[in-house]
C-alpha positions in Angstrom: 101.6 99.3 116.6 104.0 101.3 118.5 104.5 104.6 120.2 103.0 106.5 117.2 99.7 104.7 117.8 99.7 105.9 121.4 100.5 109.4 120.3 97.5 109.3 117.9 95.2 108.0 120.7 96.5 110.6 123.2 95.9 113.3 120.6 92.3 112.1 120.2 91.7 111.8 123.9 90.8 115.6 124.2 87.3 116.5 123.1 88.5 119.9 121.8 90.9 118.2 119.3 88.1 115.9 118.1 86.0 119.1 117.6 88.8 120.7 115.6 89.2 117.6 113.4 85.4 117.4 112.8 85.4 121.1 111.9 88.2 120.6 109.4 86.4 117.5 108.0 83.3 119.5 107.3 84.8 122.9 106.2 88.1 121.9 104.7 91.4 123.8 105.2 91.1 126.7 107.7 93.6 129.1 109.4 94.0 129.1 113.2 91.9 132.3 113.6 88.9 130.8 111.8 89.2 127.6 113.7 89.4 129.5 117.0 86.2 131.5 116.2 84.3 128.4 115.1 85.2 126.4 118.3 85.0 129.3 120.7 88.6 129.2 121.9 91.5 131.5 121.8 93.9 131.3 118.9 96.9 130.3 121.2 94.8 127.5 122.6 93.8 126.3 119.2 97.5 126.5 118.1 98.5 124.3 120.9 95.9 121.7 120.0 96.9 121.9 116.3 100.6 121.4 117.3 99.7 118.2 119.1 97.5 117.0 116.2 100.3 117.8 113.7 102.8 115.9 115.9 100.5 112.9 115.9 100.2 113.2 112.1 96.5 114.0 112.0 96.6 117.4 110.4 98.8 119.2 107.8 99.7 122.8 107.6 100.6 124.4 104.3 101.8 128.0 104.2 100.0 130.0 101.5 101.5 133.5 101.5 100.8 135.0 105.0 98.2 132.4 105.8 98.8 128.8 107.2 95.6 126.8 106.7 95.3 123.5 108.5 93.7 120.5 107.0 93.0 116.9 107.8 95.6 114.3 106.7 93.1 111.9 105.2 95.8 109.1 104.9 96.6 109.4 108.6 92.9 109.2 109.5 92.6 106.1 107.3 95.6 104.6 109.1 94.1 105.5 112.5 90.9 103.7 111.6 92.9 100.7 110.5 94.8 100.6 113.8 91.6 100.8 115.8 90.1 98.0 113.7 93.2 95.9 114.4 92.8 96.5 118.1 89.1 95.6 118.0 89.6 92.5 115.8 92.0 90.8 118.1 91.1 87.1 117.8 92.2 86.5 121.4 89.9 89.2 122.8 87.1 87.5 124.8 85.6 90.7 126.1 82.1 89.9 124.7 82.2 86.1 125.5 79.9 86.4 128.4 77.2 87.6 126.1 77.6 84.6 123.9 78.4 81.9 126.5 76.4 79.2 124.8 77.5 80.0 121.2 80.5 78.2 119.6 83.7 80.2 119.2 83.2 80.0 115.4 79.8 81.5 115.5 80.9 84.2 117.9 83.9 85.1 115.7 81.7 85.2 112.6 79.3 87.6 114.3 82.1 89.8 115.4 83.6 89.7 111.9 80.3 90.9 110.5 80.1 93.8 113.0 83.6 94.8 112.2 83.0 94.7 108.4 79.9 96.9 108.9 82.0 99.4 110.9 84.8 99.3 108.2 82.2 100.0 105.5 81.0 103.0 107.5 84.5 104.2 107.9 85.3 103.8 104.2 82.1 105.8 103.3 83.2 108.6 105.7 86.7 108.6 104.1 85.3 108.7 100.6 83.2 111.7 101.7 86.4 113.5 102.7 87.9 113.0 99.2 
């Protein structure tokens, strides 16, 4: 994971951008004007957010005549989820060890694996809903 990962997480660090991604997820491709109306922002502000999301690879823009609808890049979202899971699944991470101080490392890791698998299943279901 390199600088592209940090760009993705920087892009996702602004609530307005997450709102825009959620809107595109539920409504499909939309032009800037419609996005701006839906999120209650000016078109220039939305355009700046979309520029950052495009740069991070999270959305696509395809010109259709005079219109440029933006849409989610589902493959990029899937990749983003995978990167987050990689970060959370670090075998050296002992962040939750204090909660399992009397459990063996094996048991703790098995429980962590089960939680991650459940999260992955949830992510896969959301991705499937996007298709």
